[in-house]
C-alpha positions in Angstrom: -8.2 -4.9 -9.3 -12.0 -5.4 -9.1 -13.1 -8.9 -10.0 -16.4 -10.6 -10.0 -18.2 -13.3 -11.8 -20.9 -11.3 -13.6 -21.7 -7.8 -14.9 -25.1 -6.7 -15.9 -25.0 -5.1 -19.4 -28.0 -3.9 -21.4 -30.5 -6.2 -19.9 -28.5 -9.4 -19.2 -25.8 -10.9 -17.0 -22.6 -11.5 -18.8 -19.4 -13.1 -17.5 -17.0 -10.5 -16.1 -14.3 -11.1 -18.8 -16.9 -10.7 -21.6 -18.2 -7.3 -20.5 -16.4 -5.3 -23.2 -16.9 -2.1 -25.3 -15.6 -1.0 -28.7 -12.5 1.2 -28.8 -14.6 3.8 -30.6 -17.1 4.1 -27.8 -18.2 7.7 -27.6 -17.8 7.9 -23.8 -14.2 6.7 -24.1 -13.3 9.6 -26.4 -15.5 12.4 -25.0 -16.5 11.4 -21.4 -20.2 11.1 -22.2 -21.2 8.9 -19.3 -22.8 9.3 -15.9 -22.5 6.9 -13.0 -23.2 6.2 -9.4 -21.2 4.8 -6.4 -23.5 2.7 -4.3 -22.8 0.2 -1.4 -24.4 -3.0 -0.2 -23.8 -3.9 3.4 -24.3 -7.2 5.2 -26.9 -6.5 7.9 -28.1 -8.7 10.7 -31.7 -7.5 10.3 -32.1 -7.5 6.5 -29.2 -9.7 5.1 -27.3 -8.0 2.3 -28.9 -4.6 1.7 -28.2 -1.7 -0.6 -27.9 1.7 1.1 -30.3 4.3 -0.2 -30.7 2.4 -3.4 -33.7 4.2 -4.9 -32.1 7.6 -4.2 -28.9 6.5 -6.1 -30.9 5.2 -9.0 -33.0 8.4 -9.1 -29.8 10.5 -9.2 -28.4 8.4 -12.0 -31.4 9.1 -14.1 -31.3 12.8 -13.2 -27.6 13.0 -14.2 -28.4 11.2 -17.4 -31.2 13.6 -18.2 -28.9 16.6 -17.7 -26.6 15.2 -20.4 -29.5 14.3 -22.8 -29.0 10.6 -22.4 -32.4 8.8 -22.2 -31.9 5.6 -20.2 -33.3 2.6 -22.1 -34.6 1.0 -18.9 -36.9 2.1 -16.1 -35.6 3.0 -12.6 -37.2 -0.2 -11.3 -35.4 -2.3 -14.0 -32.1 -0.8 -12.9 -32.9 -1.4 -9.3 -33.7 -5.0 -10.0 -30.6 -5.4 -12.2 -28.5 -4.3 -9.3 -30.0 -6.7 -6.8 -29.7 -9.5 -9.4 -26.0 -8.7 -10.0 -25.2 -8.7 -6.3 -27.0 -12.1 -5.9 -25.3 -13.6 -9.0 -21.9 -12.7 -7.7 -22.7 -14.2 -4.3 -21.7 -11.0 -2.5 -22.9 -10.0 1.0 -21.2 -6.6 1.0 -19.8 -4.8 -2.0 -19.3 -1.6 -3.9 -21.7 -1.1 -6.9 -21.1 0.9 -10.0 -24.0 1.6 -12.4 -22.9 3.4 -15.5 -24.9 5.0 -18.3 -22.8 5.9 -21.4 -22.8 6.7 -25.1 -21.6 3.7 -27.0 -20.1 3.1 -30.4 -21.6 5.4 -33.0 -20.7 8.3 -35.3 -17.4 9.9 -34.2 -17.6 13.6 -33.4 -18.7 15.8 -30.5 -22.4 15.4 -31.0 -23.5 12.3 -29.1 -27.1 12.2 -30.1 -26.8 9.4 -32.7 -24.7 7.2 -30.5 -26.6 4.4 -28.5 -27.0 4.7 -24.8 -25.6 1.6 -23.0 -26.0 0.7 -19.4 -24.0 -1.6 -17.1 -24.0 -2.5 -13.4 -20.9 -4.0 -11.8 -20.1 -4.8 -8.2 -17.1 -6.0 -6.3 -15.7 -6.2 -2.8 -14.0 -2.9 -1.9 -13.0 -1.6 1.5 -13.2 2.0 2.7 -11.7 4.3 0.0 -9.5 6.2 2.4 -8.6 3.1 4.4 -9.7 1.7 7.7 -6.9 3.6 9.5 -8.1 6.8 7.9 -11.6 6.1 9.1 -10.4 5.5 12.6 -7.7 8.2 13.0 -8.3 10.7 10.2 -6.5 11.5 7.0 -4.0 14.3 6.0 -5.6 16.6 3.4 -4.2 19.4 1.2 -6.1 22.2 -0.5 -5.5 21.6 -4.2 -4.4 24.2 -6.6 -7.0 22.9 -9.0 -10.4 24.6 -8.5 -13.7 22.7 -8.6 -15.3 23.0 -12.1 -17.5 26.0 -12.5 -21.3 25.7 -13.1 -20.8 28.2 -15.9 -18.9 25.6 -17.8 -20.3 22.2 -16.8 -22.9 20.7 -14.4 -21.4 20.0 -10.9 -24.7 18.5 -9.8 -24.4 15.7 -12.3 -22.2 12.7 -11.5 -20.7 12.7 -15.0 -17.7 10.6 -16.0 -15.8 13.3 -17.9 -16.1 15.8 -15.1 -14.1 13.6 -12.8 -10.9 14.6 -14.7 -11.1 17.7 -12.4 -10.9 15.4 -9.3 -8.2 13.2 -11.0 -5.9 16.2 -11.4 -6.4 17.2 -7.7 -5.9 13.6 -6.5 -2.7 13.2 -8.4 -1.4 16.5 -7.2 -1.9 15.8 -3.5 -0.7 12.2 -3.7 2.6 13.3 -5.2 2.9 15.8 -2.4 2.4 13.0 0.2 -1.2 13.7 1.3 -4.1 11.3 1.4 -6.9 13.5 0.1 -7.5 16.7 -1.7 -9.9 19.6 -0.8 -11.0 21.7 -3.7 -12.2 25.3 -3.6 -14.9 26.5 -6.0 -14.4 29.1 -8.7 -14.9 31.9 -6.1 -12.3 30.5 -3.7 -14.7 29.1 -1.2 -14.4 25.6 0.2 -16.2 23.1 -2.0 -15.5 19.4 -1.4 -13.0 16.6 -1.4 -11.9 14.9 -4.6 -14.7 12.4 -4.2 -16.5 13.4 -1.0 -18.5 16.2 0.6 -16.9 18.1 3.5 -18.2 19.1 6.9 -16.5 21.5 9.4 -17.3 21.6 13.2 -16.6 24.7 15.3 -17.9 25.5 18.7 -20.4 22.7 18.5 -22.0 23.8 15.2 -21.6 21.7 12.0 -21.3 23.6 8.8 -21.1 22.3 5.2 -20.9 24.1 1.8 -24.3 24.8 0.1 -25.3 23.4 -3.2 -24.5 26.8 -4.8 -20.8 26.1 -4.0 -20.5 23.7 -7.0 -20.8 20.6 -4.8 -22.3 17.2 -5.8 -25.5 16.8 -3.8 -24.2 13.8 -2.0 -26.6 11.1 -0.8 -24.4 10.2 2.2 -24.1 14.0 2.8 -27.9 14.2 3.1 -27.9 11.1 5.3 -25.4 12.5 7.7 -27.3 15.9 7.8 -30.4 14.0 8.8 -28.6 12.1 11.5 -26.9 15.2 12.9 -30.3 16.9 13.2 -31.8 13.8 14.8 -29.0 13.9 17.4 -29.8 17.6 18.1 -26.8 19.2 16.5 -27.1 22.6 14.9 -26.2 22.2 11.2 -26.0 25.0 8.7 -25.3 25.1 5.0 -23.2 28.1 4.2 -20.1 29.3 2.3 -16.8 28.4 4.1 -13.6 30.3 3.7 -10.3 28.4 3.4 -9.0 29.6 6.8 -12.1 28.1 8.5 -10.6 24.7 7.7 -7.5 25.5 9.8 -9.6 27.0 12.6 -12.0 24.1 12.8 -12.4 21.9 15.9 -13.2 18.9 13.7 -13.5 18.1 9.9 -14.9 15.1 8.3 -15.7 13.8 4.8 -18.7 11.8 3.6 -19.2 9.8 0.4 -20.2 6.3 -0.6 -16.6 5.2 -1.2 -15.1 7.0 1.8 -18.2 6.5 4.1 -17.6 8.9 7.0 -13.9 9.7 7.4 -12.3 12.4 9.7 -9.6 14.8 8.6 -6.8 15.3 11.1 -4.7 17.8 9.1 -5.2 20.3 6.4 -2.2 21.9 4.7 -0.1 20.7 7.7 -2.4 22.5 10.2 -3.5 20.1 12.9 -7.3 20.0 13.2 -8.4 20.0 16.8 -6.5 17.4 18.8 -5.2 15.8 15.6 -7.6 12.8 15.5 -11.3 12.0 15.4 -13.3 14.6 17.4 -16.2 13.7 19.7 -19.0 15.0 17.3 -17.4 13.2 14.3 -17.2 10.0 16.4 -20.8 10.1 17.4 -22.0 10.8 13.9 -19.8 8.1 12.5 -21.1 5.6 15.1 -24.8 6.3 14.2 -24.0 6.4 10.5 -22.4 3.0 10.7 -25.4 1.7 12.6 -27.6 3.0 9.8 -25.5 1.4 7.1 -25.5 -2.0 8.8 -29.2 -2.0 9.8 -28.6 -1.5 13.5 -30.7 1.6 13.9 -34.4 1.2 13.1 -34.8 4.9 12.6 -33.1 4.5 9.3 -34.4 1.1 8.2 -36.1 2.5 5.2 -32.7 3.5 3.8 -31.9 -0.2 3.2 -33.0 -2.2 0.2 -32.5 -5.9 0.9 -31.0 -8.0 -1.9 -33.6 -10.6 -1.1 -36.3 -8.1 -2.2 -35.3 -8.5 -5.8 -38.4 -10.5 -6.6 -40.7 -7.8 -5.2 -42.6 -5.6 -7.7 -42.0 -8.2 -10.5 
């Protein structure tokens, strides 16, 4: 269970045990919240530093806007709150969870008269799919649950209630003995994992579903796309059929929690040689260098915790 010393809530640091909400909080009943998953890494060059911090804060605000939740703080205030929370907890590497949600107010579907609350929490958390999964690949299964349709909700928003879609897929594949789910979109095309974007490698070309395939526009997805192009790989965004997963030479997943994790099987079909392929390995190596401040090409993706006094 996550545990820290402090959580930032509505403008102040409060002890972890005192960071509470009322049982009639609107978001608890109706899912009216948006959030981010962010990581801080201990780097040799910058000390503890948050990866692509401003991009995550910007997406948090965009998600909030899509659900008509005006954030009662500026982006810079949320950035500073995150750096302050990491420092207060004495963490050098951690997972970070900013959350904007509708608090206690009138009960009913309309959220507009409920207050907008904001918290930032952080805790130590290893790779979501495990260190062994990152090294050797995970077994995945295509879920019977389809990714939510843009005609019903907003896939581009990282909204709390929408994750019930991924929860159902994750439960299904876990009970079947697999480590991760792959969801198809409402057209039957490959979409993403339960909490990650997906990439397929075949004949040296890297392909990933486009934003029109109901994906979340992942920040780590964009980072890996930049790295792949910098390394000279051909990368295309296009629709992918389910069978292309089975025929792939390599498959990997990207996300803040999972980082960059290879897939060694899909629906009991072995992918490539059944482990991490050479292109995935190179991308993972450079990506890890970027995360930990070992590649100066991507130094501007890091926001040092010691920079928390800047812009004040």
